[in-house]
C-alpha positions in Angstrom: 0.0 0.0 0.0 1.3 3.4 -1.0 0.5 7.0 0.2 0.3 9.9 -2.1 0.3 13.4 -0.7 -0.8 16.5 -2.7 -0.1 19.9 -1.0 -2.5 22.1 -3.1 -3.2 25.8 -2.9 -6.1 25.4 -0.5 -6.2 21.7 0.5 -3.9 18.9 1.4 -5.2 15.7 -0.1 -3.8 12.3 1.0 -4.7 9.0 -0.6 -3.8 5.3 -0.2 -3.3 3.3 -3.3 -3.0 -0.5 -3.5 -0.8 -2.7 -5.7 -3.4 -2.7 -8.5 -3.4 1.1 -8.6 -6.8 1.5 -6.9 -7.5 4.3 -4.5 -8.5 2.6 -1.2 -8.9 5.6 1.1 -8.5 9.4 1.1 -8.5 12.3 3.5 -8.1 16.0 3.0 -7.7 19.1 5.2 -7.9 22.8 4.2 -5.8 25.9 5.0 -6.2 29.6 4.3 -4.4 31.9 1.9 -3.1 35.2 3.0 -3.5 38.2 0.7 -1.8 41.2 2.2 -1.9 43.3 -0.9 -3.2 43.1 -4.5 -1.2 40.6 -6.4 0.3 39.0 -3.3 -0.4 35.4 -2.1 1.2 33.8 0.9 0.6 30.9 3.3 1.8 29.8 6.7 3.9 26.6 6.3 2.8 25.6 9.8 -0.7 25.3 8.3 0.6 23.0 5.6 2.1 20.7 8.2 -1.0 20.7 10.4 -3.2 19.8 7.5 -0.8 17.0 6.3 -0.3 15.5 9.8 -4.1 15.5 10.5 -4.9 14.0 7.0 -2.3 11.2 7.3 -3.3 10.3 10.8 -6.9 10.0 9.8 -6.0 8.1 6.6 -3.9 5.4 8.2 -6.4 4.9 11.0 -9.0 4.0 8.3 -6.9 1.4 6.6 -7.3 -2.4 7.3 -4.0 -2.6 9.2 -4.1 0.9 10.5 -1.1 2.0 8.4 1.2 -1.0 9.0 0.7 -2.0 5.3 2.3 1.2 4.0 5.4 0.6 1.9 6.2 4.0 0.5 5.1 7.7 0.4 5.2 10.1 -2.5 5.0 13.9 -2.4 3.3 16.4 -4.7 2.6 20.0 -4.2 2.0 23.5 -5.6 5.0 24.7 -7.5 7.2 27.8 -7.5 6.7 28.8 -3.9 9.5 30.3 -1.7 9.7 28.8 1.7 12.7 30.5 3.5 14.2 28.6 6.4 16.7 29.4 9.1 19.7 27.2 10.0 17.3 25.0 12.2 14.9 24.5 9.3 12.2 26.8 10.7 10.3 29.2 8.5 11.4 32.8 8.7 8.3 34.2 7.1 5.1 33.1 5.3 5.7 31.3 2.1 5.3 33.3 -1.1 3.1 31.3 -3.5 3.0 30.4 -7.2 0.2 32.9 -7.9 2.0 35.8 -6.3 2.9 38.5 -8.8 5.1 40.9 -6.8 8.4 39.9 -8.4 7.6 41.0 -11.9 10.3 43.8 -11.8 12.9 41.3 -10.5 12.0 38.9 -13.3 12.8 41.7 -15.8 16.1 42.3 -14.0 17.0 38.6 -14.1 16.3 38.5 -17.9 18.5 41.5 -18.5 21.2 40.1 -16.2 21.2 36.8 -18.1 21.9 38.7 -21.3 18.3 38.8 -22.7 15.5 36.3 -23.2 17.3 34.2 -25.8 20.3 33.7 -23.4 18.0 32.9 -20.5 16.1 30.3 -22.6 19.5 28.8 -23.6 20.3 28.3 -19.9 17.0 27.1 -18.6 14.5 26.6 -21.5 12.1 29.0 -19.7 11.5 32.7 -19.3 11.5 34.0 -15.7 7.8 34.3 -15.0 6.6 36.4 -12.0 5.3 33.2 -10.3 8.7 31.4 -10.4 10.9 31.0 -7.4 13.9 32.8 -8.9 12.2 36.2 -9.0 10.9 35.7 -5.5 14.4 35.1 -4.2 15.6 38.4 -5.7 12.6 40.2 -4.3 13.3 38.7 -0.9 16.9 39.7 -1.0 16.1 43.3 -2.0 13.1 43.9 0.2 13.7 41.9 3.4 17.5 41.8 3.6 17.7 41.1 7.3 15.5 37.9 6.9 17.4 37.0 3.8 20.7 37.1 5.7 19.3 34.6 8.2 18.1 32.3 5.4 20.0 29.0 5.3 17.7 27.1 2.8 15.0 27.8 0.4 12.5 25.1 -0.4 9.4 24.6 -2.6 6.2 23.9 -0.6 6.1 20.1 -0.8 9.8 19.9 0.0 9.1 21.6 3.3 6.8 18.6 4.1 9.7 16.3 3.1 12.0 18.2 5.6 9.5 17.7 8.4 9.0 14.1 7.5 12.6 13.0 6.9 15.0 15.8 7.9 16.4 16.0 4.3 16.7 19.1 2.1 15.7 17.5 -1.3 13.5 18.3 -4.2 12.8 16.6 -7.6 13.5 17.6 -11.1 9.9 18.5 -12.1 9.3 20.9 -9.2 12.8 22.4 -9.6 12.0 23.1 -13.3 9.5 25.7 -12.1 12.1 27.7 -10.1 13.4 29.4 -13.3 17.0 28.6 -12.1 17.1 25.0 -13.4 18.8 23.7 -16.6 15.8 21.7 -17.7 17.6 20.1 -20.7 20.4 18.7 -18.5 18.2 18.1 -15.4 20.5 20.1 -13.0 20.8 23.6 -11.5 22.0 26.2 -13.9 25.3 27.1 -12.2 25.8 29.7 -14.9 22.6 31.6 -14.1 23.1 31.2 -10.3 26.5 32.8 -10.6 25.2 35.7 -12.7 22.5 36.3 -10.1 24.8 35.9 -7.1 22.6 33.2 -5.6 24.5 30.8 -3.4 24.0 27.2 -4.5 24.1 26.2 -0.9 20.7 27.9 -0.4 19.1 25.4 -2.7 18.2 21.7 -2.1 19.7 18.7 -3.7 17.8 17.4 -6.8 16.7 13.9 -7.6 14.5 12.1 -10.0 10.8 11.7 -9.0 11.2 8.0 -8.4 14.3 8.3 -6.2 14.2 7.7 -2.5 14.9 10.9 -0.5 14.8 9.6 3.1 12.7 7.8 5.6 9.9 8.8 7.9 11.3 10.0 11.2 10.7 7.5 14.0 8.4 9.7 16.1 6.2 10.4 13.0 6.2 6.7 12.1 4.8 5.9 15.6 2.2 8.7 15.4 1.0 7.6 11.9 1.4 3.9 12.7 3.4 3.3 9.5 6.4 0.9 9.6 9.6 2.4 10.9 11.9 3.3 8.0 9.0 3.9 5.5 10.7 5.5 2.5 9.7 8.8 1.1 10.3 9.4 -2.7 10.9 12.5 -4.8 7.4 12.9 -6.2 6.8 16.0 -8.3 5.4 19.5 -8.9 1.6 19.3 -9.0 1.2 20.6 -12.6 3.6 18.0 -13.9 2.7 14.9 -11.9 -1.0 15.6 -12.4 -0.3 15.1 -16.1 1.7 12.0 -15.4 -1.2 10.6 -13.3 -3.4 11.0 -16.4 -1.1 8.6 -18.3 0.3 11.4 -20.4 4.1 11.0 -20.4 4.6 10.8 -24.2 3.7 13.0 -27.1 0.2 13.0 -28.5 -2.5 13.3 -25.8 -3.0 16.6 -24.1 -4.2 17.0 -20.6 -6.6 19.8 -19.4 -6.4 20.2 -15.6 -9.1 22.4 -14.1 -8.1 23.0 -10.5 -7.4 26.3 -8.8 -5.3 27.0 -11.9 -5.9 25.8 -15.4 -3.2 23.7 -17.0 -2.8 22.5 -20.6 0.0 20.0 -20.8 1.5 17.0 -22.5 4.6 14.9 -22.6 7.7 14.8 -24.8 10.5 12.2 -25.3 13.2 14.9 -25.6 13.6 18.4 -24.2 11.8 20.8 -26.6 12.9 24.2 -27.6 10.8 27.0 -26.4 10.9 29.8 -28.9 10.0 33.1 -27.3 9.4 31.3 -23.9 5.6 31.1 -24.6 5.2 27.8 -22.7 6.8 26.2 -19.6 9.1 23.3 -20.2 9.8 20.9 -17.3 11.6 17.7 -16.7 9.0 14.9 -16.7 8.5 12.6 -13.7 9.7 9.6 -15.7 13.5 9.7 -16.2 14.4 10.8 -19.7 11.1 12.4 -20.4 10.0 16.0 -20.5 6.8 18.0 -20.0 5.3 21.0 -21.9 2.5 23.2 -20.5 0.8 26.5 -20.4 -0.8 27.7 -17.1 -3.7 30.0 -16.4 -3.5 31.4 -12.9 -7.3 31.3 -12.3 -9.5 28.5 -13.4 -11.6 26.7 -10.8 -10.2 29.4 -8.5 -12.3 31.9 -10.4 -15.5 29.8 -9.8 -14.5 29.6 -6.1 -14.0 33.3 -6.0 -17.6 33.9 -7.4 -19.0 31.6 -4.7 -17.1 33.3 -1.9 -18.1 36.7 -3.2 -21.8 35.8 -3.1 -21.6 34.2 0.3 -22.1 37.3 2.4 -25.4 38.1 0.7 -26.8 34.5 0.7 -26.6 33.8 4.5 -30.2 32.7 4.8 -29.8 30.3 1.8 -26.1 29.7 1.5 -24.7 29.4 -2.0 -22.8 26.2 -2.8 -20.8 25.0 -5.8 -23.7 22.6 -6.6 -26.2 25.4 -6.5 -24.0 27.6 -8.8 -23.5 24.8 -11.2 -27.3 24.2 -11.2 -27.9 27.9 -12.0 -25.3 27.7 -14.8 -27.0 24.7 -16.4 -30.2 26.7 -16.8 -28.4 29.3 -19.0 -27.9 28.9 -22.7 -24.3 28.6 -24.1 -22.9 32.0 -24.7 -24.7 33.6 -21.7 -26.6 36.0 -24.0 -23.4 37.9 -24.9 -21.8 38.0 -21.4 -18.0 37.3 -21.5 -15.6 36.8 -18.6 -11.9 37.1 -18.5 -10.5 35.1 -15.6 -7.4 37.2 -14.8 -8.1 37.5 -11.1 -4.4 37.0 -10.2 -2.9 38.5 -13.3 -2.0 35.9 -16.0 0.8 33.7 -17.1 -0.6 32.0 -20.2 -1.7 32.7 -22.9 -0.4 36.1 -21.9 2.5 36.9 -19.6 0.6 39.7 -17.8 1.0 40.1 -14.1 -0.8 43.4 -14.3 -4.0 41.9 -15.9 -7.3 41.9 -14.0 -10.5 39.9 -14.4 -13.5 41.5 -16.0 -17.0 40.9 -17.3 -17.8 42.3 -20.7 -21.4 42.7 -22.0 -23.2 42.8 -18.7 -26.8 44.0 -19.0 -29.9 44.1 -16.7 -31.1 40.9 -18.3 -28.3 38.9 -16.8 -28.7 37.2 -13.4 -26.5 35.1 -11.2 -26.8 32.0 -13.4 -25.3 34.0 -16.3 -22.5 35.1 -14.0 -21.8 31.5 -13.0 -21.9 30.1 -16.5 -19.8 33.0 -18.0 -17.1 32.3 -15.4 -16.9 28.7 -16.5 -17.0 29.6 -20.2 -14.3 32.3 -19.7 -12.0 29.8 -18.0 -12.4 27.2 -20.7 -12.1 29.7 -23.6 -8.9 30.9 -22.0 -7.6 27.4 -21.8 -8.4 26.8 -25.5 -6.2 29.8 -26.3 -3.4 28.2 -24.2 -3.8 25.1 -26.3 -3.1 27.1 -29.4 0.0 28.5 -27.9 1.2 25.0 -26.8 0.5 23.6 -30.3 2.7 26.4 -31.8 5.4 25.2 -29.5 5.2 21.7 -30.9 2.7 20.0 -28.5 0.5 17.5 -30.3 -3.2 17.1 -29.6 -4.5 13.8 -30.8 -6.9 13.4 -27.9 -7.9 15.3 -24.7 -7.9 14.0 -21.2 -9.4 16.1 -18.4 -8.7 16.1 -14.7 -8.7 18.3 -11.6 -11.2 19.0 -8.8 -13.7 20.8 -11.0 -14.1 17.8 -13.3 -16.1 15.9 -10.7 -18.9 18.0 -12.1 -20.0 16.8 -15.6 -21.0 20.3 -16.8 -17.3 21.4 -16.8 -16.4 18.3 -18.9 -19.2 18.7 -21.4 -18.4 22.4 -21.8 -14.7 21.6 -22.3 -15.6 19.2 -25.1 -17.9 21.8 -26.7 -15.4 24.6 -26.3 -12.6 22.5 -27.9 -14.8 20.8 -30.4 -13.0 17.6 -29.4 -13.9 14.3 -27.6 -12.9 14.7 -24.0 -12.3 11.8 -21.5 -11.5 11.3 -17.9 -9.4 8.4 -16.7 -9.0 6.3 -13.6 -7.3 8.3 -10.8 -7.7 11.6 -12.6 -10.0 13.0 -10.0 -7.3 12.4 -7.3 -4.9 14.7 -9.2 -1.3 14.9 -8.2 -1.8 12.7 -5.1 -2.3 9.7 -7.4 0.8 10.6 -9.4 2.8 10.9 -6.2 1.6 7.4 -5.1 2.6 6.0 -8.5 6.1 7.6 -8.2 6.5 5.9 -4.8 5.4 2.6 -6.3 8.0 2.8 -9.0 10.5 3.8 -6.4 9.7 0.8 -4.2 9.9 -1.6 -7.1 6.1 -2.3 -7.1 6.1 -1.3 -10.7 9.2 -1.4 -13.0 8.6 2.1 -14.4 5.9 4.6 -15.0 4.8 2.8 -18.2 4.0 -0.3 -16.2 2.4 1.8 -13.3 0.1 3.5 -15.8 -0.9 0.4 -17.7 -4.0 0.2 -15.5 -5.2 3.7 -16.3 -8.4 3.4 -18.3 -11.1 5.7 -19.6 -13.9 6.4 -17.1 -16.1 8.9 -18.9 -16.3 10.3 -22.4 -17.9 13.6 -23.5 -18.7 14.2 -27.2 -18.9 17.8 -28.5 -22.4 18.9 -29.5 -22.1 20.4 -33.0 -24.4 23.4 -32.5 -22.8 24.3 -29.2 -19.3 23.9 -30.5 -20.2 26.3 -33.4 -21.5 28.8 -30.8 -18.2 28.6 -28.9 -16.2 28.9 -32.1 -17.9 32.2 -32.7 -17.5 33.4 -29.1 -13.8 32.4 -29.1 -13.0 34.7 -32.0 -14.3 37.6 -29.8 -12.9 36.3 -26.5 -9.3 36.2 -27.8 -9.5 39.9 -28.9 -10.4 41.1 -25.4 -7.0 41.0 -23.8 -5.4 43.2 -26.5 -8.4 45.6 -26.2 -8.1 45.9 -22.4 -4.3 45.7 -22.1 -3.8 49.6 -22.1 -6.3 49.8 -19.1 -4.4 47.1 -17.2 -1.2 49.0 -17.6 -2.7 52.3 -16.6 -4.4 50.9 -13.5 -1.5 48.8 -12.2 -1.0 49.3 -8.5 2.7 49.6 -7.4 3.7 46.3 -5.7 
């Protein structure tokens, strides 16, 4: 039996997977986000650990042998975060998250320091995006120098869990690819870039493949969780990458659409692709010798959650829920009677690198009601992801079939709308609803030798549901898409004029 842990943006999900790849049990715990200023997003690492500890304790207690059957643990988590630790491994400040946009000026400086975008792409295969860890490190050094001087290590979020579990400072190649400081083609830190930026390599963790063992559960935790002493913990992966792996997408051809807090369009590659203009993100794959290509929208299911939360204060007598919002959206015709939504609540990374962008409704009239708002948010998210697919295809990502996953896809309306927006058959597969936690468990299984490699581990992944595009609705969305893709260019001058200093 294997445990997969997914430290998401709002929830830690923990699952147990048996030798046949079936999910036997699962637990989850939530934690809050801290938004001190517009464009900022932070979390308390202590909350991550509380949620993880509680979820694992509850999970193992529910298993037939109360956890004694566990043979390995895999980790997955939100990427790009900066967790600054002192010499004793204690956090010095709240972690700065993947969707935080404050480091945009530092990213420009890094690009210039590297010798321009072409030189940066040569070193790392990626542009330095505002969400990446590299820009955050420079921001931290410039704006909080006293804390930076006390910093002994910097870890991504899931690797802070690893430290608490094993005492080791280790990350994996897929998560490290999202720091902007990693030579993705050669699967190692870019010493050339680190030297140019004057970042001490000693601040950064060791890097392993996703299936490599990184330590063992500490004895006191093994006793609390009732897992065998010496239970190994494996590299795992960054959530956006290992989520794609969990969908069975490690080679070219199929494309995954993940609708979680963020929206991810991604696929696999047998060699490290070029990234002309840095329009997509290139990462090391979780399978050794494979790579991963993706475009990421910062707000997808998160935009729908925002709408629910925004309505909550005025629906106290009849609380609004996701199910109720979806029900209201179902009653509205595709196209929402001309109402369009741009989901740039946190700025945007793809299809536009635009930290200054903001969300908006266009075409709102008195005839629109809350059902229109709900459906337009869903449509705006998916139309935005269709535009990301076009960017990924220009970068060489094939698209011979579509596989969907993520928390939002437990609701069939999202999946049918995705098929209609893309005009392509869309499927879900076994384990896809469990996201990165399932991929983390598979990585642990390969690491323990339960499966020879990811190809064998994924052999049991099969289609669960299939959604066929409806011709008339697909034609409606084709028409709307032509308008939707123009809106960013039309509104870009307003975004730049109204940018609040960070």
